[in-house]
Gaussian input, Z-matrix of N, CA and C with variables (Angstrom, degrees):
# hf/3-21g

backbone

0 1
 N
 C     1     B1
 C     2     B2     1     A1
 N     3     B3     2     A2     1     D1
 C     4     B4     3     A3     2     D2
 C     5     B5     4     A4     3     D3
 N     6     B6     5     A5     4     D4
 C     7     B7     6     A6     5     D5
 C     8     B8     7     A7     6     D6
 N     9     B9     8     A8     7     D7
 C    10    B10     9     A9     8     D8
 C    11    B11    10    A10     9     D9
 N    12    B12    11    A11    10    D10
 C    13    B13    12    A12    11    D11
 C    14    B14    13    A13    12    D12
 N    15    B15    14    A14    13    D13
 C    16    B16    15    A15    14    D14
 C    17    B17    16    A16    15    D15
 N    18    B18    17    A17    16    D16
 C    19    B19    18    A18    17    D17
 C    20    B20    19    A19    18    D18
 N    21    B21    20    A20    19    D19
 C    22    B22    21    A21    20    D20
 C    23    B23    22    A22    21    D21
 N    24    B24    23    A23    22    D22
 C    25    B25    24    A24    23    D23
 C    26    B26    25    A25    24    D24
 N    27    B27    26    A26    25    D25
 C    28    B28    27    A27    26    D26
 C    29    B29    28    A28    27    D27
 N    30    B30    29    A29    28    D28
 C    31    B31    30    A30    29    D29
 C    32    B32    31    A31    30    D30
 N    33    B33    32    A32    31    D31
 C    34    B34    33    A33    32    D32
 C    35    B35    34    A34    33    D33
 N    36    B36    35    A35    34    D34
 C    37    B37    36    A36    35    D35
 C    38    B38    37    A37    36    D36
 N    39    B39    38    A38    37    D37
 C    40    B40    39    A39    38    D38
 C    41    B41    40    A40    39    D39
 N    42    B42    41    A41    40    D40
 C    43    B43    42    A42    41    D41
 C    44    B44    43    A43    42    D42
 N    45    B45    44    A44    43    D43
 C    46    B46    45    A45    44    D44
 C    47    B47    46    A46    45    D45
 N    48    B48    47    A47    46    D46
 C    49    B49    48    A48    47    D47
 C    50    B50    49    A49    48    D48
 N    51    B51    50    A50    49    D49
 C    52    B52    51    A51    50    D50
 C    53    B53    52    A52    51    D51
 N    54    B54    53    A53    52    D52
 C    55    B55    54    A54    53    D53
 C    56    B56    55    A55    54    D54
 N    57    B57    56    A56    55    D55
 C    58    B58    57    A57    56    D56
 C    59    B59    58    A58    57    D57
 N    60    B60    59    A59    58    D58
 C    61    B61    60    A60    59    D59
 C    62    B62    61    A61    60    D60
 N    63    B63    62    A62    61    D61
 C    64    B64    63    A63    62    D62
 C    65    B65    64    A64    63    D63
 N    66    B66    65    A65    64    D64
 C    67    B67    66    A66    65    D65
 C    68    B68    67    A67    66    D66
 N    69    B69    68    A68    67    D67
 C    70    B70    69    A69    68    D68
 C    71    B71    70    A70    69    D69
 N    72    B72    71    A71    70    D70
 C    73    B73    72    A72    71    D71
 C    74    B74    73    A73    72    D72
 N    75    B75    74    A74    73    D73
 C    76    B76    75    A75    74    D74
 C    77    B77    76    A76    75    D75
 N    78    B78    77    A77    76    D76
 C    79    B79    78    A78    77    D77
 C    80    B80    79    A79    78    D78
 N    81    B81    80    A80    79    D79
 C    82    B82    81    A81    80    D80
 C    83    B83    82    A82    81    D81
 N    84    B84    83    A83    82    D82
 C    85    B85    84    A84    83    D83
 C    86    B86    85    A85    84    D84
 N    87    B87    86    A86    85    D85
 C    88    B88    87    A87    86    D86
 C    89    B89    88    A88    87    D87
 N    90    B90    89    A89    88    D88
 C    91    B91    90    A90    89    D89
 C    92    B92    91    A91    90    D90
 N    93    B93    92    A92    91    D91
 C    94    B94    93    A93    92    D92
 C    95    B95    94    A94    93    D93
 N    96    B96    95    A95    94    D94
 C    97    B97    96    A96    95    D95
 C    98    B98    97    A97    96    D96
 N    99    B99    98    A98    97    D97
 C   100   B100    99    A99    98    D98
 C   101   B101   100   A100    99    D99
 N   102   B102   101   A101   100   D100
 C   103   B103   102   A102   101   D101
 C   104   B104   103   A103   102   D102
 N   105   B105   104   A104   103   D103
 C   106   B106   105   A105   104   D104
 C   107   B107   106   A106   105   D105
 N   108   B108   107   A107   106   D106
 C   109   B109   108   A108   107   D107
 C   110   B110   109   A109   108   D108
 N   111   B111   110   A110   109   D109
 C   112   B112   111   A111   110   D110
 C   113   B113   112   A112   111   D111
 N   114   B114   113   A113   112   D112
 C   115   B115   114   A114   113   D113
 C   116   B116   115   A115   114   D114
 N   117   B117   116   A116   115   D115
 C   118   B118   117   A117   116   D116
 C   119   B119   118   A118   117   D117
 N   120   B120   119   A119   118   D118
 C   121   B121   120   A120   119   D119
 C   122   B122   121   A121   120   D120
 N   123   B123   122   A122   121   D121
 C   124   B124   123   A123   122   D122
 C   125   B125   124   A124   123   D123
 N   126   B126   125   A125   124   D124
 C   127   B127   126   A126   125   D125
 C   128   B128   127   A127   126   D126
 N   129   B129   128   A128   127   D127
 C   130   B130   129   A129   128   D128
 C   131   B131   130   A130   129   D129
 N   132   B132   131   A131   130   D130
 C   133   B133   132   A132   131   D131
 C   134   B134   133   A133   132   D132
 N   135   B135   134   A134   133   D133
 C   136   B136   135   A135   134   D134
 C   137   B137   136   A136   135   D135
 N   138   B138   137   A137   136   D136
 C   139   B139   138   A138   137   D137
 C   140   B140   139   A139   138   D138
 N   141   B141   140   A140   139   D139
 C   142   B142   141   A141   140   D140
 C   143   B143   142   A142   141   D141
 N   144   B144   143   A143   142   D142
 C   145   B145   144   A144   143   D143
 C   146   B146   145   A145   144   D144
 N   147   B147   146   A146   145   D145
 C   148   B148   147   A147   146   D146
 C   149   B149   148   A148   147   D147
 N   150   B150   149   A149   148   D148
 C   151   B151   150   A150   149   D149
 C   152   B152   151   A151   150   D150
 N   153   B153   152   A152   151   D151
 C   154   B154   153   A153   152   D152
 C   155   B155   154   A154   153   D153
 N   156   B156   155   A155   154   D154
 C   157   B157   156   A156   155   D155
 C   158   B158   157   A157   156   D156
 N   159   B159   158   A158   157   D157
 C   160   B160   159   A159   158   D158
 C   161   B161   160   A160   159   D159
 N   162   B162   161   A161   160   D160
 C   163   B163   162   A162   161   D161
 C   164   B164   163   A163   162   D162
 N   165   B165   164   A164   163   D163
 C   166   B166   165   A165   164   D164
 C   167   B167   166   A166   165   D165
 N   168   B168   167   A167   166   D166
 C   169   B169   168   A168   167   D167
 C   170   B170   169   A169   168   D168
 N   171   B171   170   A170   169   D169
 C   172   B172   171   A171   170   D170
 C   173   B173   172   A172   171   D171
 N   174   B174   173   A173   172   D172
 C   175   B175   174   A174   173   D173
 C   176   B176   175   A175   174   D174
 N   177   B177   176   A176   175   D175
 C   178   B178   177   A177   176   D176
 C   179   B179   178   A178   177   D177
 N   180   B180   179   A179   178   D178
 C   181   B181   180   A180   179   D179
 C   182   B182   181   A181   180   D180
 N   183   B183   182   A182   181   D181
 C   184   B184   183   A183   182   D182
 C   185   B185   184   A184   183   D183
 N   186   B186   185   A185   184   D184
 C   187   B187   186   A186   185   D185
 C   188   B188   187   A187   186   D186
 N   189   B189   188   A188   187   D187
 C   190   B190   189   A189   188   D188
 C   191   B191   190   A190   189   D189
 N   192   B192   191   A191   190   D190
 C   193   B193   192   A192   191   D191
 C   194   B194   193   A193   192   D192
 N   195   B195   194   A194   193   D193
 C   196   B196   195   A195   194   D194
 C   197   B197   196   A196   195   D195
 N   198   B198   197   A197   196   D196
 C   199   B199   198   A198   197   D197
 C   200   B200   199   A199   198   D198
 N   201   B201   200   A200   199   D199
 C   202   B202   201   A201   200   D200
 C   203   B203   202   A202   201   D201
 N   204   B204   203   A203   202   D202
 C   205   B205   204   A204   203   D203
 C   206   B206   205   A205   204   D204
 N   207   B207   206   A206   205   D205
 C   208   B208   207   A207   206   D206
 C   209   B209   208   A208   207   D207
 N   210   B210   209   A209   208   D208
 C   211   B211   210   A210   209   D209
 C   212   B212   211   A211   210   D210
 N   213   B213   212   A212   211   D211
 C   214   B214   213   A213   212   D212
 C   215   B215   214   A214   213   D213
 N   216   B216   215   A215   214   D214
 C   217   B217   216   A216   215   D215
 C   218   B218   217   A217   216   D216
 N   219   B219   218   A218   217   D217
 C   220   B220   219   A219   218   D218
 C   221   B221   220   A220   219   D219
 N   222   B222   221   A221   220   D220
 C   223   B223   222   A222   221   D221
 C   224   B224   223   A223   222   D222
 N   225   B225   224   A224   223   D223
 C   226   B226   225   A225   224   D224
 C   227   B227   226   A226   225   D225
 N   228   B228   227   A227   226   D226
 C   229   B229   228   A228   227   D227
 C   230   B230   229   A229   228   D228

   B1=1.3874
   B2=1.5336
   B3=1.3256
   B4=1.3842
   B5=1.6902
   B6=1.2620
   B7=1.5553
   B8=1.4624
   B9=1.3061
   B10=1.4856
   B11=1.3860
   B12=1.3496
   B13=1.4241
   B14=1.5804
   B15=1.3737
   B16=1.4206
   B17=1.5471
   B18=1.3212
   B19=1.4567
   B20=1.4762
   B21=1.3023
   B22=1.4213
   B23=1.5140
   B24=1.3190
   B25=1.4364
   B26=1.5322
   B27=1.3722
   B28=1.4492
   B29=1.5455
   B30=1.3722
   B31=1.5412
   B32=1.4996
   B33=1.3399
   B34=1.4428
   B35=1.4978
   B36=1.2812
   B37=1.4723
   B38=1.5753
   B39=1.3506
   B40=1.4444
   B41=1.5335
   B42=1.2580
   B43=1.4851
   B44=1.5365
   B45=1.3588
   B46=1.4173
   B47=1.5670
   B48=1.3135
   B49=1.5006
   B50=1.4762
   B51=1.3418
   B52=1.4744
   B53=1.5256
   B54=1.4383
   B55=1.4365
   B56=1.5642
   B57=1.4282
   B58=1.4440
   B59=1.4931
   B60=1.2910
   B61=1.4084
   B62=1.5904
   B63=1.3137
   B64=1.5178
   B65=1.4288
   B66=1.4064
   B67=1.4571
   B68=1.5851
   B69=1.3123
   B70=1.4457
   B71=1.5163
   B72=1.2985
   B73=1.4434
   B74=1.4754
   B75=1.2820
   B76=1.4845
   B77=1.5500
   B78=1.3169
   B79=1.4662
   B80=1.4294
   B81=1.3292
   B82=1.4618
   B83=1.4950
   B84=1.3542
   B85=1.4687
   B86=1.4646
   B87=1.4112
   B88=1.4194
   B89=1.5079
   B90=1.3371
   B91=1.5138
   B92=1.5675
   B93=1.3270
   B94=1.5284
   B95=1.5227
   B96=1.2313
   B97=1.4872
   B98=1.4900
   B99=1.3276
   B100=1.5076
   B101=1.4883
   B102=1.2455
   B103=1.5393
   B104=1.5279
   B105=1.2796
   B106=1.4578
   B107=1.5338
   B108=1.3457
   B109=1.4995
   B110=1.4811
   B111=1.3061
   B112=1.5365
   B113=1.5638
   B114=1.2799
   B115=1.4478
   B116=1.4698
   B117=1.4195
   B118=1.4339
   B119=1.6269
   B120=1.2715
   B121=1.5285
   B122=1.4927
   B123=1.3311
   B124=1.4393
   B125=1.5272
   B126=1.3148
   B127=1.4623
   B128=1.5042
   B129=1.3477
   B130=1.4832
   B131=1.4743
   B132=1.3305
   B133=1.4996
   B134=1.5140
   B135=1.3285
   B136=1.3756
   B137=1.5694
   B138=1.2690
   B139=1.4997
   B140=1.5500
   B141=1.3363
   B142=1.4551
   B143=1.5690
   B144=1.2692
   B145=1.5528
   B146=1.4942
   B147=1.3438
   B148=1.4243
   B149=1.5682
   B150=1.4294
   B151=1.4519
   B152=1.4944
   B153=1.3644
   B154=1.4036
   B155=1.5848
   B156=1.2295
   B157=1.5505
   B158=1.5582
   B159=1.3368
   B160=1.5426
   B161=1.5492
   B162=1.3535
   B163=1.4054
   B164=1.6009
   B165=1.2937
   B166=1.4982
   B167=1.4822
   B168=1.3416
   B169=1.4604
   B170=1.5167
   B171=1.3079
   B172=1.5688
   B173=1.5541
   B174=1.2661
   B175=1.4816
   B176=1.5255
   B177=1.2837
   B178=1.4426
   B179=1.5076
   B180=1.2608
   B181=1.4825
   B182=1.5063
   B183=1.3862
   B184=1.4334
   B185=1.4233
   B186=1.4657
   B187=1.3951
   B188=1.4653
   B189=1.3257
   B190=1.4830
   B191=1.4819
   B192=1.4000
   B193=1.4130
   B194=1.6098
   B195=1.3206
   B196=1.4758
   B197=1.6354
   B198=1.3275
   B199=1.4963
   B200=1.4677
   B201=1.3500
   B202=1.4377
   B203=1.4981
   B204=1.3235
   B205=1.4253
   B206=1.5112
   B207=1.3375
   B208=1.4846
   B209=1.5723
   B210=1.2864
   B211=1.4230
   B212=1.5199
   B213=1.3224
   B214=1.4261
   B215=1.5646
   B216=1.3333
   B217=1.4567
   B218=1.5371
   B219=1.3610
   B220=1.4297
   B221=1.4780
   B222=1.3295
   B223=1.4793
   B224=1.4991
   B225=1.4514
   B226=1.4284
   B227=1.5384
   B228=1.3829
   B229=1.4278
   B230=1.5683
   A1=110.72
   A2=120.34
   A3=120.83
   A4=111.86
   A5=112.76
   A6=118.88
   A7=112.04
   A8=117.02
   A9=121.16
   A10=113.91
   A11=117.05
   A12=122.55
   A13=108.89
   A14=114.00
   A15=114.60
   A16=112.68
   A17=118.34
   A18=121.84
   A19=111.91
   A20=119.93
   A21=123.79
   A22=109.01
   A23=116.60
   A24=122.54
   A25=111.49
   A26=115.16
   A27=118.74
   A28=113.33
   A29=112.06
   A30=114.49
   A31=112.20
   A32=115.39
   A33=117.89
   A34=113.59
   A35=116.17
   A36=121.16
   A37=110.97
   A38=118.26
   A39=121.41
   A40=109.51
   A41=118.02
   A42=117.33
   A43=114.50
   A44=115.76
   A45=121.88
   A46=105.45
   A47=114.85
   A48=116.58
   A49=110.34
   A50=114.24
   A51=121.03
   A52=116.52
   A53=112.37
   A54=116.02
   A55=108.34
   A56=111.12
   A57=117.20
   A58=103.41
   A59=119.59
   A60=121.56
   A61=108.85
   A62=116.02
   A63=120.76
   A64=107.09
   A65=114.67
   A66=121.33
   A67=109.66
   A68=112.94
   A69=120.25
   A70=111.61
   A71=123.22
   A72=122.05
   A73=103.75
   A74=118.58
   A75=125.22
   A76=113.05
   A77=116.47
   A78=118.81
   A79=114.53
   A80=119.54
   A81=122.20
   A82=113.24
   A83=117.79
   A84=122.36
   A85=115.93
   A86=119.09
   A87=123.60
   A88=115.14
   A89=114.47
   A90=118.84
   A91=110.11
   A92=117.00
   A93=117.41
   A94=105.87
   A95=116.70
   A96=122.83
   A97=111.08
   A98=115.90
   A99=123.23
   A100=105.48
   A101=117.79
   A102=122.98
   A103=109.96
   A104=117.42
   A105=121.14
   A106=101.08
   A107=112.07
   A108=120.37
   A109=107.28
   A110=111.42
   A111=124.06
   A112=107.11
   A113=122.13
   A114=123.59
   A115=112.70
   A116=115.99
   A117=118.48
   A118=108.26
   A119=116.85
   A120=117.61
   A121=114.98
   A122=118.25
   A123=122.63
   A124=110.17
   A125=117.73
   A126=122.48
   A127=109.17
   A128=116.36
   A129=120.31
   A130=118.92
   A131=115.20
   A132=121.02
   A133=107.99
   A134=119.34
   A135=119.34
   A136=110.60
   A137=117.39
   A138=122.26
   A139=107.80
   A140=116.82
   A141=116.56
   A142=110.33
   A143=116.04
   A144=119.89
   A145=112.25
   A146=113.83
   A147=121.05
   A148=116.63
   A149=110.37
   A150=119.61
   A151=106.54
   A152=121.87
   A153=125.36
   A154=108.29
   A155=116.33
   A156=122.29
   A157=107.31
   A158=112.29
   A159=116.88
   A160=107.42
   A161=120.56
   A162=118.49
   A163=109.93
   A164=117.76
   A165=118.57
   A166=109.29
   A167=119.89
   A168=122.25
   A169=113.06
   A170=113.26
   A171=116.53
   A172=104.13
   A173=123.72
   A174=124.06
   A175=112.27
   A176=121.17
   A177=120.32
   A178=112.21
   A179=122.08
   A180=119.80
   A181=112.06
   A182=116.46
   A183=118.75
   A184=111.85
   A185=116.42
   A186=121.69
   A187=116.89
   A188=117.50
   A189=125.98
   A190=110.81
   A191=116.66
   A192=118.19
   A193=110.70
   A194=111.33
   A195=116.89
   A196=107.31
   A197=112.55
   A198=118.65
   A199=111.54
   A200=119.26
   A201=121.56
   A202=111.24
   A203=117.10
   A204=123.66
   A205=114.46
   A206=114.03
   A207=118.63
   A208=104.98
   A209=117.39
   A210=124.66
   A211=112.31
   A212=116.89
   A213=125.01
   A214=108.60
   A215=116.49
   A216=120.02
   A217=108.21
   A218=113.74
   A219=122.28
   A220=112.32
   A221=114.77
   A222=120.53
   A223=103.08
   A224=118.37
   A225=122.24
   A226=109.69
   A227=115.92
   A228=117.99
   A229=109.99
   D1=126.69
   D2=-178.19
   D3=-71.27
   D4=152.84
   D5=176.26
   D6=-69.79
   D7=134.27
   D8=172.10
   D9=-80.20
   D10=162.92
   D11=-178.66
   D12=-58.79
   D13=-38.49
   D14=179.98
   D15=-67.43
   D16=-36.28
   D17=177.07
   D18=-65.42
   D19=-39.92
   D20=179.57
   D21=-66.50
   D22=-44.65
   D23=-179.83
   D24=-62.74
   D25=-44.81
   D26=177.00
   D27=-58.05
   D28=-44.38
   D29=-178.37
   D30=-63.70
   D31=-38.32
   D32=179.96
   D33=-70.10
   D34=-45.87
   D35=-177.65
   D36=-68.40
   D37=-34.06
   D38=172.36
   D39=-59.49
   D40=-40.26
   D41=-177.28
   D42=-85.98
   D43=-25.49
   D44=-177.86
   D45=-127.94
   D46=82.01
   D47=-178.96
   D48=-61.74
   D49=142.28
   D50=-177.68
   D51=89.01
   D52=-9.94
   D53=-176.71
   D54=-68.74
   D55=150.60
   D56=174.54
   D57=-108.42
   D58=133.15
   D59=-177.83
   D60=-126.00
   D61=126.79
   D62=175.95
   D63=-118.15
   D64=119.94
   D65=-176.13
   D66=-106.81
   D67=140.82
   D68=174.94
   D69=-127.06
   D70=132.11
   D71=179.81
   D72=-89.62
   D73=113.53
   D74=-174.67
   D75=-72.55
   D76=-35.51
   D77=-173.78
   D78=-116.08
   D79=-1.91
   D80=-177.89
   D81=74.07
   D82=18.78
   D83=179.69
   D84=-118.48
   D85=11.91
   D86=-176.98
   D87=50.12
   D88=29.89
   D89=179.67
   D90=-135.09
   D91=-13.20
   D92=179.22
   D93=-124.65
   D94=111.53
   D95=-168.98
   D96=-117.96
   D97=149.32
   D98=164.49
   D99=-114.32
   D100=130.13
   D101=177.29
   D102=-120.80
   D103=135.68
   D104=170.81
   D105=-116.70
   D106=121.18
   D107=-179.28
   D108=-118.41
   D109=121.91
   D110=175.86
   D111=-106.51
   D112=114.57
   D113=-179.32
   D114=-141.47
   D115=137.84
   D116=178.96
   D117=-66.78
   D118=-22.62
   D119=176.95
   D120=-63.43
   D121=-13.19
   D122=-174.66
   D123=-88.82
   D124=-3.37
   D125=179.08
   D126=-61.86
   D127=131.23
   D128=-178.78
   D129=80.35
   D130=-4.08
   D131=-174.71
   D132=-105.34
   D133=146.44
   D134=177.55
   D135=-84.37
   D136=177.33
   D137=-169.85
   D138=-62.54
   D139=-42.40
   D140=-176.58
   D141=-67.93
   D142=-39.47
   D143=172.40
   D144=-57.58
   D145=-44.57
   D146=178.43
   D147=-56.10
   D148=-45.15
   D149=-178.43
   D150=-70.24
   D151=-38.41
   D152=-177.12
   D153=-64.04
   D154=-37.58
   D155=178.24
   D156=-58.78
   D157=-45.62
   D158=-175.56
   D159=-70.80
   D160=-43.43
   D161=-177.73
   D162=-66.84
   D163=-34.76
   D164=174.96
   D165=-63.53
   D166=-38.51
   D167=178.26
   D168=-60.38
   D169=-28.02
   D170=-176.84
   D171=-91.42
   D172=4.94
   D173=160.98
   D174=63.33
   D175=38.91
   D176=176.68
   D177=80.58
   D178=13.03
   D179=-173.91
   D180=-90.66
   D181=-4.28
   D182=173.01
   D183=-67.29
   D184=136.95
   D185=-175.45
   D186=81.08
   D187=-12.77
   D188=175.31
   D189=-103.98
   D190=-105.54
   D191=-178.12
   D192=-76.98
   D193=-16.56
   D194=175.73
   D195=-108.88
   D196=101.56
   D197=-168.06
   D198=-74.97
   D199=-51.58
   D200=-175.50
   D201=-143.98
   D202=129.30
   D203=176.72
   D204=-134.45
   D205=112.71
   D206=175.48
   D207=-86.03
   D208=121.19
   D209=-170.06
   D210=-110.93
   D211=129.34
   D212=168.08
   D213=-124.16
   D214=132.35
   D215=-178.81
   D216=-123.09
   D217=156.43
   D218=-179.87
   D219=-161.92
   D220=155.54
   D221=178.95
   D222=-100.99
   D223=136.53
   D224=-179.77
   D225=-56.38
   D226=147.62
   D227=-179.03
   D228=-88.25

């Protein structure tokens, strides 16, 4: 069963408190997502480090129950 937008958001915000997560269903199938994650924890980190933090928050579910995630990260202004 694919992960829902709410499940993805909950996993990310549990690991990155204060993060803002905006989810977009790219294919209308609840299986291909775009996520924009804005988190204070990203300050001072490069894009690769930021993405790694999000993937770690998802606990190894990428490629399994979470098939595709297009990720954009940012530091709050």
